[in-house]
Backbone as XML, in Angstrom:
<?xml version="1.0"?>
<chain id="A" units="angstrom">
  <residue number="1" name="MET">
    <atom name="N" x="90.852" y="-132.556" z="-64.803"/>
    <atom name="CA" x="89.705" y="-132.031" z="-64.106"/>
    <atom name="C" x="90.015" y="-131.934" z="-62.617"/>
  </residue>
  <residue number="2" name="GLN">
    <atom name="N" x="89.752" y="-130.763" z="-62.068"/>
    <atom name="CA" x="89.946" y="-130.572" z="-60.633"/>
    <atom name="C" x="88.817" y="-131.241" z="-59.865"/>
  </residue>
  <residue number="3" name="LEU">
    <atom name="N" x="89.127" y="-131.817" z="-58.730"/>
    <atom name="CA" x="88.109" y="-132.452" z="-57.899"/>
    <atom name="C" x="87.574" y="-131.501" z="-56.838"/>
  </residue>
  <residue number="4" name="PHE">
    <atom name="N" x="88.180" y="-130.326" z="-56.721"/>
    <atom name="CA" x="87.731" y="-129.311" z="-55.769"/>
    <atom name="C" x="87.776" y="-127.959" z="-56.463"/>
  </residue>
  <residue number="5" name="HIS">
    <atom name="N" x="86.715" y="-127.191" z="-56.335"/>
    <atom name="CA" x="86.665" y="-125.837" z="-56.900"/>
    <atom name="C" x="86.123" y="-124.889" z="-55.853"/>
  </residue>
  <residue number="6" name="ARG">
    <atom name="N" x="86.866" y="-123.851" z="-55.555"/>
    <atom name="CA" x="86.369" y="-122.769" z="-54.704"/>
    <atom name="C" x="85.859" y="-121.688" z="-55.647"/>
  </residue>
  <residue number="7" name="LEU">
    <atom name="N" x="84.593" y="-121.282" z="-55.467"/>
    <atom name="CA" x="84.010" y="-120.262" z="-56.336"/>
    <atom name="C" x="84.338" y="-118.884" z="-55.791"/>
  </residue>
  <residue number="8" name="THR">
    <atom name="N" x="85.195" y="-118.180" z="-56.507"/>
    <atom name="CA" x="85.546" y="-116.806" z="-56.158"/>
    <atom name="C" x="85.588" y="-115.997" z="-57.449"/>
  </residue>
  <residue number="9" name="ALA">
    <atom name="N" x="85.669" y="-114.696" z="-57.321"/>
    <atom name="CA" x="85.804" y="-113.848" z="-58.503"/>
    <atom name="C" x="87.053" y="-114.238" z="-59.286"/>
  </residue>
  <residue number="10" name="ASP">
    <atom name="N" x="88.141" y="-114.567" z="-58.575"/>
    <atom name="CA" x="89.391" y="-114.938" z="-59.243"/>
    <atom name="C" x="89.261" y="-116.248" z="-60.015"/>
  </residue>
  <residue number="11" name="THR">
    <atom name="N" x="88.630" y="-117.263" z="-59.412"/>
    <atom name="CA" x="88.500" y="-118.537" z="-60.125"/>
    <atom name="C" x="87.565" y="-118.397" z="-61.316"/>
  </residue>
  <residue number="12" name="CYS">
    <atom name="N" x="86.537" y="-117.573" z="-61.189"/>
    <atom name="CA" x="85.641" y="-117.339" z="-62.328"/>
    <atom name="C" x="86.393" y="-116.622" z="-63.444"/>
  </residue>
  <residue number="13" name="ALA">
    <atom name="N" x="87.196" y="-115.615" z="-63.102"/>
    <atom name="CA" x="87.959" y="-114.878" z="-64.107"/>
    <atom name="C" x="88.946" y="-115.805" z="-64.816"/>
  </residue>
  <residue number="14" name="ALA">
    <atom name="N" x="89.501" y="-116.767" z="-64.087"/>
    <atom name="CA" x="90.473" y="-117.689" z="-64.669"/>
    <atom name="C" x="89.826" y="-118.619" z="-65.704"/>
  </residue>
  <residue number="15" name="LEU">
    <atom name="N" x="88.502" y="-118.744" z="-65.676"/>
    <atom name="CA" x="87.813" y="-119.591" z="-66.644"/>
    <atom name="C" x="87.775" y="-118.970" z="-68.034"/>
  </residue>
  <residue number="16" name="GLY">
    <atom name="N" x="88.084" y="-117.694" z="-68.104"/>
    <atom name="CA" x="88.003" y="-116.989" z="-69.380"/>
    <atom name="C" x="86.736" y="-116.163" z="-69.436"/>
  </residue>
  <residue number="17" name="PRO">
    <atom name="N" x="86.395" y="-115.673" z="-70.609"/>
    <atom name="CA" x="85.227" y="-114.806" z="-70.721"/>
    <atom name="C" x="83.947" y="-115.530" z="-70.319"/>
  </residue>
  <residue number="18" name="PRO">
    <atom name="N" x="83.078" y="-114.840" z="-69.593"/>
    <atom name="CA" x="81.810" y="-115.459" z="-69.205"/>
    <atom name="C" x="80.850" y="-115.521" z="-70.393"/>
  </residue>
  <residue number="19" name="GLU">
    <atom name="N" x="79.801" y="-116.285" z="-70.233"/>
    <atom name="CA" x="78.728" y="-116.334" z="-71.227"/>
    <atom name="C" x="77.785" y="-115.158" z="-70.947"/>
  </residue>
  <residue number="20" name="ILE">
    <atom name="N" x="77.466" y="-114.378" z="-71.954"/>
    <atom name="CA" x="76.558" y="-113.243" z="-71.813"/>
    <atom name="C" x="75.269" y="-113.589" z="-72.561"/>
  </residue>
  <residue number="21" name="SER">
    <atom name="N" x="74.124" y="-113.392" z="-71.894"/>
    <atom name="CA" x="72.846" y="-113.693" z="-72.535"/>
    <atom name="C" x="71.764" y="-112.775" z="-71.990"/>
  </residue>
  <residue number="22" name="HIS">
    <atom name="N" x="70.569" y="-112.955" z="-72.490"/>
    <atom name="CA" x="69.403" y="-112.163" z="-72.101"/>
    <atom name="C" x="68.203" y="-113.100" z="-72.031"/>
  </residue>
  <residue number="23" name="PRO">
    <atom name="N" x="67.141" y="-112.692" z="-71.325"/>
    <atom name="CA" x="65.938" y="-113.522" z="-71.389"/>
    <atom name="C" x="65.371" y="-113.493" z="-72.811"/>
  </residue>
  <residue number="24" name="ALA">
    <atom name="N" x="64.686" y="-114.546" z="-73.189"/>
    <atom name="CA" x="64.037" y="-114.565" z="-74.506"/>
    <atom name="C" x="63.081" y="-113.373" z="-74.591"/>
  </residue>
  <residue number="25" name="PRO">
    <atom name="N" x="63.049" y="-112.686" z="-75.726"/>
    <atom name="CA" x="62.222" y="-111.479" z="-75.839"/>
    <atom name="C" x="60.768" y="-111.687" z="-75.432"/>
  </residue>
  <residue number="26" name="GLU">
    <atom name="N" x="60.198" y="-112.848" z="-75.747"/>
    <atom name="CA" x="58.797" y="-113.102" z="-75.402"/>
    <atom name="C" x="58.576" y="-113.315" z="-73.900"/>
  </residue>
  <residue number="27" name="ARG">
    <atom name="N" x="59.654" y="-113.525" z="-73.162"/>
    <atom name="CA" x="59.544" y="-113.698" z="-71.705"/>
    <atom name="C" x="59.913" y="-112.446" z="-70.925"/>
  </residue>
  <residue number="28" name="CYS">
    <atom name="N" x="60.546" y="-111.482" z="-71.567"/>
    <atom name="CA" x="60.981" y="-110.268" z="-70.884"/>
    <atom name="C" x="59.777" y="-109.359" z="-70.638"/>
  </residue>
  <residue number="29" name="LEU">
    <atom name="N" x="59.556" y="-108.992" z="-69.371"/>
    <atom name="CA" x="58.406" y="-108.174" z="-68.988"/>
    <atom name="C" x="58.769" y="-106.716" z="-68.754"/>
  </residue>
  <residue number="30" name="SER">
    <atom name="N" x="60.013" y="-106.453" z="-68.337"/>
    <atom name="CA" x="60.452" y="-105.066" z="-68.151"/>
    <atom name="C" x="61.972" y="-105.002" z="-68.120"/>
  </residue>
  <residue number="31" name="GLY">
    <atom name="N" x="62.485" y="-103.828" z="-68.486"/>
    <atom name="CA" x="63.932" y="-103.619" z="-68.482"/>
    <atom name="C" x="64.613" y="-104.363" z="-69.615"/>
  </residue>
  <residue number="32" name="THR">
    <atom name="N" x="65.940" y="-104.334" z="-69.569"/>
    <atom name="CA" x="66.764" y="-105.073" z="-70.533"/>
    <atom name="C" x="67.839" y="-105.826" z="-69.751"/>
  </residue>
  <residue number="33" name="PRO">
    <atom name="N" x="67.416" y="-106.829" z="-68.972"/>
    <atom name="CA" x="68.380" y="-107.547" z="-68.130"/>
    <atom name="C" x="69.461" y="-108.244" z="-68.952"/>
  </residue>
  <residue number="34" name="ILE">
    <atom name="N" x="70.655" y="-108.239" z="-68.388"/>
    <atom name="CA" x="71.803" y="-108.936" z="-68.975"/>
    <atom name="C" x="72.223" y="-110.016" z="-67.992"/>
  </residue>
  <residue number="35" name="PHE">
    <atom name="N" x="72.355" y="-111.249" z="-68.499"/>
    <atom name="CA" x="72.810" y="-112.372" z="-67.686"/>
    <atom name="C" x="74.287" y="-112.624" z="-67.995"/>
  </residue>
  <residue number="36" name="THR">
    <atom name="N" x="75.086" y="-112.781" z="-66.949"/>
    <atom name="CA" x="76.497" y="-113.130" z="-67.082"/>
    <atom name="C" x="76.693" y="-114.435" z="-66.318"/>
  </residue>
  <residue number="37" name="THR">
    <atom name="N" x="77.204" y="-115.463" z="-67.001"/>
    <atom name="CA" x="77.317" y="-116.794" z="-66.403"/>
    <atom name="C" x="78.742" y="-117.305" z="-66.518"/>
  </residue>
  <residue number="38" name="TRP">
    <atom name="N" x="79.262" y="-117.771" z="-65.380"/>
    <atom name="CA" x="80.549" y="-118.454" z="-65.325"/>
    <atom name="C" x="80.256" y="-119.900" z="-64.976"/>
  </residue>
  <residue number="39" name="ASN">
    <atom name="N" x="80.337" y="-120.798" z="-65.960"/>
    <atom name="CA" x="80.056" y="-122.216" z="-65.719"/>
    <atom name="C" x="81.315" y="-122.915" z="-65.227"/>
  </residue>
  <residue number="40" name="ILE">
    <atom name="N" x="81.217" y="-123.518" z="-64.058"/>
    <atom name="CA" x="82.331" y="-124.288" z="-63.492"/>
    <atom name="C" x="82.177" y="-125.762" z="-63.875"/>
  </residue>
  <residue number="41" name="GLU">
    <atom name="N" x="80.929" y="-126.223" z="-63.886"/>
    <atom name="CA" x="80.641" y="-127.640" z="-64.155"/>
    <atom name="C" x="79.531" y="-127.732" z="-65.186"/>
  </residue>
  <residue number="42" name="ASP">
    <atom name="N" x="79.691" y="-128.625" z="-66.155"/>
    <atom name="CA" x="78.685" y="-128.871" z="-67.180"/>
    <atom name="C" x="78.882" y="-130.313" z="-67.629"/>
  </residue>
  <residue number="43" name="ARG">
    <atom name="N" x="78.174" y="-131.232" z="-66.936"/>
    <atom name="CA" x="78.416" y="-132.641" z="-67.207"/>
    <atom name="C" x="77.194" y="-133.487" z="-66.865"/>
  </residue>
  <residue number="44" name="ASN">
    <atom name="N" x="76.734" y="-134.258" z="-67.822"/>
    <atom name="CA" x="75.658" y="-135.228" z="-67.607"/>
    <atom name="C" x="74.429" y="-134.636" z="-66.917"/>
  </residue>
  <residue number="45" name="GLY">
    <atom name="N" x="74.020" y="-133.446" z="-67.329"/>
    <atom name="CA" x="72.829" y="-132.831" z="-66.753"/>
    <atom name="C" x="73.055" y="-132.100" z="-65.453"/>
  </residue>
  <residue number="46" name="LEU">
    <atom name="N" x="74.312" y="-131.992" z="-65.018"/>
    <atom name="CA" x="74.651" y="-131.252" z="-63.806"/>
    <atom name="C" x="75.425" y="-129.997" z="-64.211"/>
  </residue>
  <residue number="47" name="TYR">
    <atom name="N" x="74.951" y="-128.846" z="-63.724"/>
    <atom name="CA" x="75.574" y="-127.566" z="-64.043"/>
    <atom name="C" x="75.809" y="-126.821" z="-62.742"/>
  </residue>
  <residue number="48" name="ALA">
    <atom name="N" x="76.951" y="-126.153" z="-62.634"/>
    <atom name="CA" x="77.243" y="-125.378" z="-61.429"/>
    <atom name="C" x="78.115" y="-124.196" z="-61.818"/>
  </residue>
  <residue number="49" name="GLY">
    <atom name="N" x="77.962" y="-123.121" z="-61.067"/>
    <atom name="CA" x="78.781" y="-121.950" z="-61.326"/>
    <atom name="C" x="78.219" y="-120.716" z="-60.664"/>
  </residue>
  <residue number="50" name="ARG">
    <atom name="N" x="78.452" y="-119.606" z="-61.312"/>
    <atom name="CA" x="78.067" y="-118.300" z="-60.784"/>
    <atom name="C" x="77.300" y="-117.567" z="-61.879"/>
  </residue>
  <residue number="51" name="TRP">
    <atom name="N" x="76.232" y="-116.855" z="-61.475"/>
    <atom name="CA" x="75.355" y="-116.156" z="-62.422"/>
    <atom name="C" x="75.059" y="-114.777" z="-61.872"/>
  </residue>
  <residue number="52" name="GLN">
    <atom name="N" x="75.030" y="-113.812" z="-62.766"/>
    <atom name="CA" x="74.703" y="-112.436" z="-62.386"/>
    <atom name="C" x="73.643" y="-111.905" z="-63.346"/>
  </residue>
  <residue number="53" name="ALA">
    <atom name="N" x="72.706" y="-111.125" z="-62.825"/>
    <atom name="CA" x="71.692" y="-110.489" z="-63.665"/>
    <atom name="C" x="71.545" y="-109.029" z="-63.267"/>
  </residue>
  <residue number="54" name="THR">
    <atom name="N" x="71.365" y="-108.182" z="-64.286"/>
    <atom name="CA" x="71.119" y="-106.755" z="-64.058"/>
    <atom name="C" x="69.606" y="-106.544" z="-63.969"/>
  </residue>
  <residue number="55" name="PRO">
    <atom name="N" x="69.170" y="-105.373" z="-63.486"/>
    <atom name="CA" x="67.740" y="-105.147" z="-63.254"/>
    <atom name="C" x="66.841" y="-105.385" z="-64.469"/>
  </residue>
  <residue number="56" name="GLY">
    <atom name="N" x="65.686" y="-105.948" z="-64.163"/>
    <atom name="CA" x="64.654" y="-106.252" z="-65.145"/>
    <atom name="C" x="63.738" y="-107.325" z="-64.583"/>
  </residue>
  <residue number="57" name="LYS">
    <atom name="N" x="62.749" y="-107.717" z="-65.363"/>
    <atom name="CA" x="61.785" y="-108.734" z="-64.927"/>
    <atom name="C" x="61.445" y="-109.621" z="-66.121"/>
  </residue>
  <residue number="58" name="TRP">
    <atom name="N" x="61.394" y="-110.952" z="-65.881"/>
    <atom name="CA" x="61.102" y="-111.897" z="-66.950"/>
    <atom name="C" x="60.368" y="-113.101" z="-66.381"/>
  </residue>
  <residue number="59" name="GLN">
    <atom name="N" x="59.687" y="-113.808" z="-67.258"/>
    <atom name="CA" x="58.984" y="-115.032" z="-66.880"/>
    <atom name="C" x="59.989" y="-116.173" z="-66.776"/>
  </residue>
  <residue number="60" name="VAL">
    <atom name="N" x="59.771" y="-117.058" z="-65.787"/>
    <atom name="CA" x="60.616" y="-118.241" z="-65.626"/>
    <atom name="C" x="59.740" y="-119.496" z="-65.626"/>
  </residue>
  <residue number="61" name="ILE">
    <atom name="N" x="60.270" y="-120.537" z="-66.220"/>
    <atom name="CA" x="59.636" y="-121.852" z="-66.229"/>
    <atom name="C" x="60.745" y="-122.848" z="-65.953"/>
  </residue>
  <residue number="62" name="TYR">
    <atom name="N" x="60.663" y="-123.540" z="-64.812"/>
    <atom name="CA" x="61.721" y="-124.474" z="-64.424"/>
    <atom name="C" x="61.324" y="-125.906" z="-64.738"/>
  </residue>
  <residue number="63" name="ASP">
    <atom name="N" x="62.135" y="-126.575" z="-65.551"/>
    <atom name="CA" x="61.988" y="-127.998" z="-65.830"/>
    <atom name="C" x="63.071" y="-128.783" z="-65.093"/>
  </residue>
  <residue number="64" name="GLU">
    <atom name="N" x="63.884" y="-128.087" z="-64.320"/>
    <atom name="CA" x="65.029" y="-128.679" z="-63.639"/>
    <atom name="C" x="65.017" y="-128.269" z="-62.166"/>
  </residue>
  <residue number="65" name="TRP">
    <atom name="N" x="65.859" y="-128.944" z="-61.380"/>
    <atom name="CA" x="66.100" y="-128.573" z="-59.982"/>
    <atom name="C" x="67.183" y="-127.502" z="-59.985"/>
  </residue>
  <residue number="66" name="GLU">
    <atom name="N" x="67.053" y="-126.496" z="-59.107"/>
    <atom name="CA" x="68.129" y="-125.520" z="-58.966"/>
    <atom name="C" x="68.266" y="-125.107" z="-57.505"/>
  </residue>
  <residue number="67" name="TYR">
    <atom name="N" x="69.501" y="-125.226" z="-57.013"/>
    <atom name="CA" x="69.861" y="-124.700" z="-55.690"/>
    <atom name="C" x="70.628" y="-123.408" z="-55.937"/>
  </residue>
  <residue number="68" name="CYS">
    <atom name="N" x="70.273" y="-122.357" z="-55.183"/>
    <atom name="CA" x="70.933" y="-121.059" z="-55.348"/>
    <atom name="C" x="71.348" y="-120.495" z="-53.997"/>
  </residue>
  <residue number="69" name="HIS">
    <atom name="N" x="72.423" y="-119.732" z="-54.012"/>
    <atom name="CA" x="72.860" y="-118.960" z="-52.844"/>
    <atom name="C" x="73.153" y="-117.548" z="-53.357"/>
  </residue>
  <residue number="70" name="ILE">
    <atom name="N" x="72.423" y="-116.562" z="-52.830"/>
    <atom name="CA" x="72.586" y="-115.177" z="-53.271"/>
    <atom name="C" x="73.817" y="-114.574" z="-52.597"/>
  </residue>
  <residue number="71" name="LEU">
    <atom name="N" x="74.748" y="-114.094" z="-53.412"/>
    <atom name="CA" x="75.974" y="-113.488" z="-52.910"/>
    <atom name="C" x="75.838" y="-111.982" z="-52.748"/>
  </residue>
  <residue number="72" name="GLN">
    <atom name="N" x="75.040" y="-111.367" z="-53.619"/>
    <atom name="CA" x="74.783" y="-109.931" z="-53.502"/>
    <atom name="C" x="73.573" y="-109.576" z="-54.333"/>
  </residue>
  <residue number="73" name="GLY">
    <atom name="N" x="72.932" y="-108.478" z="-53.956"/>
    <atom name="CA" x="71.816" y="-107.968" z="-54.731"/>
    <atom name="C" x="70.476" y="-108.162" z="-54.062"/>
  </residue>
  <residue number="74" name="HIS">
    <atom name="N" x="69.436" y="-107.865" z="-54.826"/>
    <atom name="CA" x="68.055" y="-107.925" z="-54.345"/>
    <atom name="C" x="67.170" y="-108.305" z="-55.517"/>
  </residue>
  <residue number="75" name="SER">
    <atom name="N" x="66.470" y="-109.420" z="-55.381"/>
    <atom name="CA" x="65.550" y="-109.901" z="-56.405"/>
    <atom name="C" x="64.262" y="-110.350" z="-55.745"/>
  </residue>
  <residue number="76" name="ILE">
    <atom name="N" x="63.224" y="-110.500" z="-56.562"/>
    <atom name="CA" x="61.955" y="-111.060" z="-56.099"/>
    <atom name="C" x="61.578" y="-112.165" z="-57.072"/>
  </residue>
  <residue number="77" name="LEU">
    <atom name="N" x="61.413" y="-113.377" z="-56.540"/>
    <atom name="CA" x="60.974" y="-114.524" z="-57.316"/>
    <atom name="C" x="59.515" y="-114.753" z="-56.946"/>
  </residue>
  <residue number="78" name="SER">
    <atom name="N" x="58.625" y="-114.615" z="-57.923"/>
    <atom name="CA" x="57.195" y="-114.741" z="-57.665"/>
    <atom name="C" x="56.638" y="-115.951" z="-58.396"/>
  </residue>
  <residue number="79" name="ALA">
    <atom name="N" x="55.829" y="-116.741" z="-57.681"/>
    <atom name="CA" x="55.180" y="-117.904" z="-58.272"/>
    <atom name="C" x="53.929" y="-117.467" z="-59.022"/>
  </residue>
  <residue number="80" name="GLU">
    <atom name="N" x="53.420" y="-118.342" z="-59.883"/>
    <atom name="CA" x="52.203" y="-118.048" z="-60.647"/>
    <atom name="C" x="51.022" y="-117.703" z="-59.750"/>
  </residue>
  <residue number="81" name="ASP">
    <atom name="N" x="50.993" y="-118.286" z="-58.540"/>
    <atom name="CA" x="49.870" y="-118.016" z="-57.630"/>
    <atom name="C" x="49.996" y="-116.674" z="-56.919"/>
  </residue>
  <residue number="82" name="GLY">
    <atom name="N" x="51.070" y="-115.930" z="-57.227"/>
    <atom name="CA" x="51.261" y="-114.606" z="-56.644"/>
    <atom name="C" x="52.156" y="-114.585" z="-55.414"/>
  </residue>
  <residue number="83" name="THR">
    <atom name="N" x="52.553" y="-115.748" z="-54.896"/>
    <atom name="CA" x="53.452" y="-115.801" z="-53.743"/>
    <atom name="C" x="54.802" y="-115.218" z="-54.147"/>
  </residue>
  <residue number="84" name="ALA">
    <atom name="N" x="55.233" y="-114.166" z="-53.426"/>
    <atom name="CA" x="56.498" y="-113.496" z="-53.743"/>
    <atom name="C" x="57.555" y="-113.849" z="-52.704"/>
  </residue>
  <residue number="85" name="HIS">
    <atom name="N" x="58.743" y="-114.169" z="-53.183"/>
    <atom name="CA" x="59.876" y="-114.513" z="-52.323"/>
    <atom name="C" x="60.961" y="-113.469" z="-52.536"/>
  </residue>
  <residue number="86" name="THR">
    <atom name="N" x="61.245" y="-112.677" z="-51.504"/>
    <atom name="CA" x="62.305" y="-111.672" z="-51.569"/>
    <atom name="C" x="63.637" y="-112.367" z="-51.368"/>
  </residue>
  <residue number="87" name="LEU">
    <atom name="N" x="64.587" y="-112.116" z="-52.259"/>
    <atom name="CA" x="65.902" y="-112.750" z="-52.222"/>
    <atom name="C" x="66.966" y="-111.685" z="-52.040"/>
  </residue>
  <residue number="88" name="ARG">
    <atom name="N" x="67.750" y="-111.852" z="-50.984"/>
    <atom name="CA" x="68.818" y="-110.894" z="-50.669"/>
    <atom name="C" x="70.103" y="-111.641" z="-50.333"/>
  </residue>
  <residue number="89" name="THR">
    <atom name="N" x="71.169" y="-110.882" z="-50.205"/>
    <atom name="CA" x="72.478" y="-111.433" z="-49.866"/>
    <atom name="C" x="72.371" y="-112.407" z="-48.701"/>
  </residue>
  <residue number="90" name="GLY">
    <atom name="N" x="72.925" y="-113.602" z="-48.893"/>
    <atom name="CA" x="72.943" y="-114.620" z="-47.853"/>
    <atom name="C" x="71.816" y="-115.631" z="-47.952"/>
  </residue>
  <residue number="91" name="ASP">
    <atom name="N" x="70.782" y="-115.354" z="-48.748"/>
    <atom name="CA" x="69.669" y="-116.289" z="-48.879"/>
    <atom name="C" x="70.067" y="-117.486" z="-49.730"/>
  </residue>
  <residue number="92" name="SER">
    <atom name="N" x="69.587" y="-118.655" z="-49.329"/>
    <atom name="CA" x="69.752" y="-119.894" z="-50.094"/>
    <atom name="C" x="68.369" y="-120.480" z="-50.311"/>
  </residue>
  <residue number="93" name="PHE">
    <atom name="N" x="68.157" y="-121.108" z="-51.464"/>
    <atom name="CA" x="66.837" y="-121.669" z="-51.748"/>
    <atom name="C" x="66.937" y="-122.739" z="-52.828"/>
  </residue>
  <residue number="94" name="LEU">
    <atom name="N" x="65.866" y="-123.525" z="-52.923"/>
    <atom name="CA" x="65.765" y="-124.599" z="-53.896"/>
    <atom name="C" x="64.513" y="-124.377" z="-54.736"/>
  </residue>
  <residue number="95" name="ILE">
    <atom name="N" x="64.655" y="-124.490" z="-56.041"/>
    <atom name="CA" x="63.522" y="-124.406" z="-56.961"/>
    <atom name="C" x="63.355" y="-125.790" z="-57.581"/>
  </residue>
  <residue number="96" name="ARG">
    <atom name="N" x="62.122" y="-126.304" z="-57.516"/>
    <atom name="CA" x="61.850" y="-127.634" z="-58.054"/>
    <atom name="C" x="61.275" y="-127.547" z="-59.477"/>
  </residue>
  <residue number="97" name="PRO">
    <atom name="N" x="61.429" y="-128.638" z="-60.236"/>
    <atom name="CA" x="60.826" y="-128.668" z="-61.574"/>
    <atom name="C" x="59.322" y="-128.382" z="-61.476"/>
  </residue>
  <residue number="98" name="GLY">
    <atom name="N" x="58.830" y="-127.618" z="-62.440"/>
    <atom name="CA" x="57.416" y="-127.266" z="-62.454"/>
    <atom name="C" x="57.135" y="-125.857" z="-61.964"/>
  </residue>
  <residue number="99" name="PHE">
    <atom name="N" x="58.133" y="-125.218" z="-61.319"/>
    <atom name="CA" x="57.927" y="-123.848" z="-60.841"/>
    <atom name="C" x="57.764" y="-122.924" z="-62.045"/>
  </residue>
  <residue number="100" name="ARG">
    <atom name="N" x="56.740" y="-122.070" z="-61.971"/>
    <atom name="CA" x="56.493" y="-121.058" z="-63.001"/>
    <atom name="C" x="56.211" y="-119.744" z="-62.310"/>
  </residue>
  <residue number="101" name="GLY">
    <atom name="N" x="56.694" y="-118.679" z="-62.898"/>
    <atom name="CA" x="56.438" y="-117.373" z="-62.315"/>
    <atom name="C" x="57.300" y="-116.311" z="-62.963"/>
  </residue>
  <residue number="102" name="THR">
    <atom name="N" x="57.774" y="-115.361" z="-62.144"/>
    <atom name="CA" x="58.627" y="-114.284" z="-62.652"/>
    <atom name="C" x="59.830" y="-114.112" z="-61.726"/>
  </residue>
  <residue number="103" name="TRP">
    <atom name="N" x="60.915" y="-113.665" z="-62.325"/>
    <atom name="CA" x="62.119" y="-113.283" z="-61.591"/>
    <atom name="C" x="62.308" y="-111.800" z="-61.869"/>
  </residue>
  <residue number="104" name="GLU">
    <atom name="N" x="62.349" y="-110.993" z="-60.806"/>
    <atom name="CA" x="62.562" y="-109.561" z="-60.952"/>
    <atom name="C" x="63.816" y="-109.162" z="-60.193"/>
  </residue>
  <residue number="105" name="VAL">
    <atom name="N" x="64.775" y="-108.589" z="-60.889"/>
    <atom name="CA" x="66.001" y="-108.102" z="-60.274"/>
    <atom name="C" x="65.825" y="-106.612" z="-60.004"/>
  </residue>
  <residue number="106" name="LEU">
    <atom name="N" x="65.857" y="-106.240" z="-58.722"/>
    <atom name="CA" x="65.745" y="-104.838" z="-58.325"/>
    <atom name="C" x="67.126" y="-104.192" z="-58.221"/>
  </residue>
  <residue number="107" name="GLU">
    <atom name="N" x="68.100" y="-104.967" z="-57.718"/>
    <atom name="CA" x="69.511" y="-104.561" z="-57.661"/>
    <atom name="C" x="70.308" y="-105.703" z="-58.266"/>
  </residue>
  <residue number="108" name="THR">
    <atom name="N" x="71.294" y="-105.389" z="-59.089"/>
    <atom name="CA" x="72.087" y="-106.432" z="-59.741"/>
    <atom name="C" x="72.354" y="-107.556" z="-58.748"/>
  </residue>
  <residue number="109" name="THR">
    <atom name="N" x="72.018" y="-108.776" z="-59.171"/>
    <atom name="CA" x="72.061" y="-109.947" z="-58.295"/>
    <atom name="C" x="73.113" y="-110.929" z="-58.784"/>
  </residue>
  <residue number="110" name="LEU">
    <atom name="N" x="73.918" y="-111.431" z="-57.849"/>
    <atom name="CA" x="74.950" y="-112.429" z="-58.124"/>
    <atom name="C" x="74.645" y="-113.645" z="-57.270"/>
  </residue>
  <residue number="111" name="LYS">
    <atom name="N" x="74.631" y="-114.824" z="-57.899"/>
    <atom name="CA" x="74.336" y="-116.051" z="-57.147"/>
    <atom name="C" x="75.265" y="-117.172" z="-57.572"/>
  </residue>
  <residue number="112" name="ASP">
    <atom name="N" x="75.496" y="-118.103" z="-56.643"/>
    <atom name="CA" x="76.074" y="-119.393" z="-56.961"/>
    <atom name="C" x="74.901" y="-120.314" z="-57.237"/>
  </residue>
  <residue number="113" name="TYR">
    <atom name="N" x="75.051" y="-121.245" z="-58.174"/>
    <atom name="CA" x="73.957" y="-122.146" z="-58.510"/>
    <atom name="C" x="74.466" y="-123.553" z="-58.768"/>
  </residue>
  <residue number="114" name="VAL">
    <atom name="N" x="73.572" y="-124.501" z="-58.540"/>
    <atom name="CA" x="73.759" y="-125.898" z="-58.956"/>
    <atom name="C" x="72.437" y="-126.314" z="-59.567"/>
  </residue>
  <residue number="115" name="ILE">
    <atom name="N" x="72.486" y="-126.780" z="-60.796"/>
    <atom name="CA" x="71.284" y="-127.200" z="-61.535"/>
    <atom name="C" x="71.425" y="-128.674" z="-61.872"/>
  </residue>
  <residue number="116" name="LEU">
    <atom name="N" x="70.328" y="-129.401" z="-61.692"/>
    <atom name="CA" x="70.261" y="-130.806" z="-62.095"/>
    <atom name="C" x="69.050" y="-130.964" z="-62.999"/>
  </residue>
  <residue number="117" name="THR">
    <atom name="N" x="69.305" y="-131.362" z="-64.241"/>
    <atom name="CA" x="68.202" y="-131.586" z="-65.158"/>
    <atom name="C" x="67.644" y="-132.980" z="-64.919"/>
  </residue>
  <residue number="118" name="THR">
    <atom name="N" x="66.363" y="-133.134" z="-65.218"/>
    <atom name="CA" x="65.723" y="-134.435" z="-65.053"/>
    <atom name="C" x="65.452" y="-135.011" z="-66.435"/>
  </residue>
  <residue number="119" name="PRO">
    <atom name="N" x="65.585" y="-136.326" z="-66.560"/>
    <atom name="CA" x="65.392" y="-136.956" z="-67.879"/>
    <atom name="C" x="63.955" y="-136.852" z="-68.356"/>
  </residue>
</chain>
């Protein structure tokens, strides 16, 4: 196990094929978004890596902590109360457990993430 990882397109490619997924059909509100995930770390409730989504909109329910840094693209993360957060290249943010709302990708979005699940 490496003790240092630089997240780049090359290091992600070296991990092998990424995981491809979609939002659950009952949560998808528009479009047919495709999620591409390169997991660098998956250990004891800690996950880190790179994630990409194509345009679409889906419901999100967070039971975990997530730190994100947007590398490219344009998305809108909206809370249940209607508060909308525009996310663009260079933005960093933290989502706490209990957040509910929608994630809408307007332009294919690529982010680095660190997730910590809570017991």
